[in-house]
C-alpha positions in Angstrom: -19.5 8.6 -12.1 -18.4 6.0 -11.3 -15.1 6.1 -13.3 -14.8 8.8 -10.0 -14.9 6.2 -7.1 -12.5 3.6 -8.9 -10.4 6.6 -9.6 -10.0 7.0 -5.6 -11.4 11.2 -6.0 -13.3 12.2 -3.1 -14.6 15.5 -3.8 -17.6 13.8 -6.0 -20.4 14.2 -4.1 -19.7 17.5 -4.0 -18.2 18.5 -6.9 -20.8 21.5 -8.5 -23.1 20.9 -11.5 -22.2 23.0 -14.3 -20.6 20.2 -16.9 -16.8 22.9 -17.2 -16.5 23.0 -13.8 -16.5 19.1 -13.0 -14.4 18.0 -15.6 -12.5 21.2 -13.4 -11.8 19.1 -9.7 -10.9 15.7 -8.8 -8.9 14.1 -11.6 -8.9 15.3 -14.3 -9.5 14.5 -18.4 -5.6 14.6 -20.7 -5.3 17.5 -21.7 -3.6 19.0 -25.4 -0.9 21.0 -24.1 -1.4 24.1 -26.2 2.5 24.6 -26.5 2.9 21.7 -27.9 -0.1 18.8 -29.1 2.1 15.8 -29.0 2.3 16.0 -25.2 -0.6 16.3 -22.4 -1.3 16.3 -18.7 -4.4 15.6 -16.6 -4.8 17.0 -13.2 -6.2 16.1 -9.3 -7.3 19.3 -8.2 -8.7 18.6 -4.8 -12.3 19.7 -3.5 -10.6 22.3 -1.2 -9.9 24.1 -3.4 -13.0 25.8 -3.7 -13.2 27.4 -0.3 -9.7 27.6 -1.2 -8.3 31.5 -1.1 -5.1 31.2 -2.0 -3.3 29.5 -4.9 -2.4 26.0 -4.2 0.6 24.5 -4.0 2.0 22.1 -6.9 3.7 18.9 -6.9 4.4 17.0 -10.4 4.7 13.2 -11.5 6.1 11.8 -14.3 5.5 9.1 -15.7 8.6 6.1 -16.5 9.0 4.2 -19.8 5.2 2.4 -19.2 3.5 6.6 -19.8 1.5 5.4 -17.0 0.3 8.7 -15.7 -2.7 8.0 -15.5 -2.3 6.0 -12.5 0.2 8.4 -10.7 -2.9 10.9 -11.0 -4.6 9.0 -9.3 -2.6 7.5 -6.6 -1.1 11.0 -5.8 -5.4 11.8 -5.1 -5.3 11.1 -1.2 -2.4 13.2 -0.8 -3.6 15.6 -3.0 -6.8 16.5 -0.7 -4.7 15.7 2.7 -2.4 18.8 1.7 -4.2 21.0 -0.2 -2.4 20.8 -3.2 -2.9 20.3 -6.7 -1.3 17.5 -8.6 0.0 17.0 -11.8 1.0 14.4 -14.4 2.4 15.5 -18.0 2.3 12.6 -20.1 4.9 12.8 -23.2 4.3 10.8 -26.0 6.3 6.9 -26.8 7.1 7.1 -31.0 6.7 10.9 -31.9 8.6 10.8 -34.5 9.9 7.2 -34.3 7.3 4.3 -33.7 9.7 3.0 -31.6 11.0 5.5 -29.3 10.5 4.8 -25.9 12.5 7.2 -24.4 12.0 10.6 -25.7 11.7 12.6 -22.5 13.8 11.2 -20.4 16.9 13.5 -21.6 15.3 16.3 -22.0 16.1 17.5 -25.9 14.6 14.6 -28.4 14.3 16.3 -31.9 13.5 19.0 -32.5 11.3 19.0 -28.5 12.5 20.6 -25.2 10.6 18.3 -23.1 12.3 20.3 -19.8 10.9 23.8 -21.4 7.2 21.7 -23.1 6.7 21.2 -18.4 7.2 25.0 -18.1 5.2 26.1 -20.9 2.0 23.5 -19.3 3.3 24.1 -16.1 2.2 28.3 -17.0 -1.2 26.5 -18.7 -2.2 25.6 -15.2 -1.3 28.7 -13.5 -3.4 30.8 -16.2 -6.1 27.9 -15.9 -6.5 26.8 -11.9 -5.6 28.0 -8.3 -2.3 27.5 -8.6 0.9 28.2 -7.5 3.4 27.3 -10.0 6.2 29.7 -9.0 8.3 27.0 -7.5 6.9 23.2 -7.4 7.9 19.9 -6.1 8.6 17.2 -9.8 8.7 13.6 -8.1 9.9 11.1 -10.8 9.9 7.3 -11.2 12.2 5.4 -13.2 12.7 6.5 -16.9 10.7 9.6 -14.9 13.8 9.4 -12.2 16.2 10.7 -15.6 13.7 13.3 -15.8 13.3 14.7 -13.1 17.4 15.3 -12.3 18.9 16.4 -15.6 15.6 19.1 -15.4 16.8 19.9 -11.6 20.2 20.9 -13.3 18.8 23.0 -15.4 16.1 24.8 -13.9 16.6 24.7 -9.9 14.9 28.1 -9.5 11.8 27.0 -10.6 11.8 23.6 -7.8 11.3 23.4 -4.5 12.2 20.0 -4.3 12.8 17.3 -6.0 12.3 14.1 -5.5 14.6 11.4 -7.8 13.3 7.6 -8.1 14.8 4.8 -9.7 16.5 6.5 -12.6 18.0 3.0 -14.5 20.8 5.9 -16.1 22.2 9.2 -14.2 24.0 12.5 -14.9 26.5 13.1 -12.6 27.7 16.8 -12.2 31.1 16.0 -14.4 32.7 18.9 -16.3 34.9 16.2 -18.2 31.9 14.4 -19.3 29.5 14.0 -21.8 25.7 14.6 -21.7 24.1 12.6 -21.2 26.6 10.7 -18.6 28.1 13.8 -17.6 28.0 17.5 -17.9 30.6 18.9 -20.0 28.4 20.1 -22.5 25.6 21.2 -20.7 25.9 25.0 -21.8 26.2 24.6 -25.8 23.2 22.2 -25.9 20.7 23.8 -23.7 22.0 27.1 -23.7 22.9 28.3 -19.8 25.5 25.7 -17.8 24.2 24.8 -14.6 23.5 26.5 -11.7 25.1 24.9 -8.9 24.3 27.3 -6.0 20.8 26.8 -7.0 20.4 23.2 -6.9 22.0 23.7 -3.6 19.3 25.0 -3.2 16.4 22.7 -3.2 15.4 20.4 -0.8 16.5 17.1 -3.4 15.6 12.7 -2.1 16.7 10.4 -4.6 14.3 7.1 -4.1 15.4 3.4 -4.2 13.4 0.2 -3.1 16.3 -2.1 -2.2 15.8 -5.0 -4.4 15.3 -3.4 -7.3 19.0 -5.1 -8.5 17.3 -6.6 -12.3 19.3 -4.9 -15.0 17.6 -6.7 -18.0 15.7 -3.6 -19.4 19.5 -1.1 -18.1 22.0 -2.4 -19.6 22.0 -2.4 -23.4 25.2 -1.3 -24.9 24.1 -0.3 -28.6 20.2 0.2 -27.8 18.9 4.1 -28.5 19.3 5.0 -24.5 22.7 3.9 -23.8 26.4 5.9 -24.6 30.5 4.2 -23.8 30.3 4.6 -19.6 27.1 4.1 -18.3 27.9 1.3 -16.5 30.7 4.1 -15.0 28.2 4.6 -12.2 27.2 1.0 -11.2 25.2 -2.3 -13.7 21.4 -1.7 -11.2 19.7 1.2 -10.1 20.8 0.8 -6.3 24.2 0.7 -7.4 24.0 4.4 -9.9 21.5 5.8 -7.0 24.1 6.0 -4.9 26.3 6.9 -6.6 24.2 9.8 -8.4 24.1 10.7 -4.2 28.4 10.3 -3.9 28.4 13.0 -6.3 25.7 15.9 -5.5 27.3 15.3 -1.4 31.1 16.1 -4.0 29.5 19.4 -4.8 28.1 20.4 -2.0 24.6 18.9 -2.6 22.4 17.5 0.2 20.4 15.1 -0.7 18.5 12.2 1.1 19.2 9.0 0.4 15.6 6.1 1.1 16.8 2.6 -0.2 13.7 0.8 1.0 13.4 -2.7 2.0 12.1 -5.0 0.5 10.8 -3.1 -2.8 11.6 -4.0 -6.3 11.4 -2.0 -9.4 7.8 -0.3 -8.3 7.1 3.0 -8.1 3.7 3.4 -6.6 5.4 1.2 -4.2 8.1 3.5 -3.4 5.7 6.6 -3.1 5.4 6.7 1.1 8.5 7.1 0.7 7.9 9.7 -1.3 5.0 11.2 0.3 6.6 11.8 3.4 9.9 14.0 2.2 6.7 16.2 0.5 5.2 16.5 3.2 8.0 17.7 4.9 8.9 20.6 2.4 5.2 22.3 2.4 5.0 22.2 5.8 7.6 24.6 5.1 6.3 26.3 2.4 4.8 30.5 2.2 1.6 29.8 0.7 0.8 32.5 -2.2 -1.6 34.9 -1.5 -4.1 35.4 -3.9 
């Protein structure tokens, strides 16, 4: 039981005694995704779900390079309880195919895997197994997860109510003259369809970064597997690159809130209060699904 107290699960004392139900409430185990068991996911299911008369909203939080999915699952538990939503944290492991690879999910496609489609498959699985409304969900990602998040927005805006793009080290500009992934010239050839900018404009967007997130050792590595010529055209720091992405969105008529958090470096949980504030505003405007 102490494991769940350490995870910040306030619902433990009210858990049902049936073992299978016990592990479907509060912080769940990591489940292998049925669509591809190389990836997995965990949830935080708030205690309000026992009395919920309609499916709860879904918040998806995508980890960065360190794959700290459990940390984010636990950190978002309080938000889930306060706002009556389910939090989903996928785990996209490093080293699929290449044991040295760290970056696979960030660019959506890697080898035979489409990580964007896998996330949608996981959402569908969660909807089938838990009291969740997955038609339009809220998506947040930090660092490598921020890279995944804004690229996912380009391909699947119709599935999103909101996105929070946090401190991505490399950004993809909406630019039909530059190749993927610094631009979007060949998106349709790579992914089977182009970008529906009108649909992107209907998604609530936040960009968030720490004011002191200015170290460059990890994000300026010419010759690395996560580099291509032109990656530094948007600037050399995560702050610079997020500002450049914000300007790029504005040029294309995409309204985005930009939060630069004072005194914070490259720390995802220290940006979380700003993200929670944004998501709380979005959740307050969403109609609840009927049972």
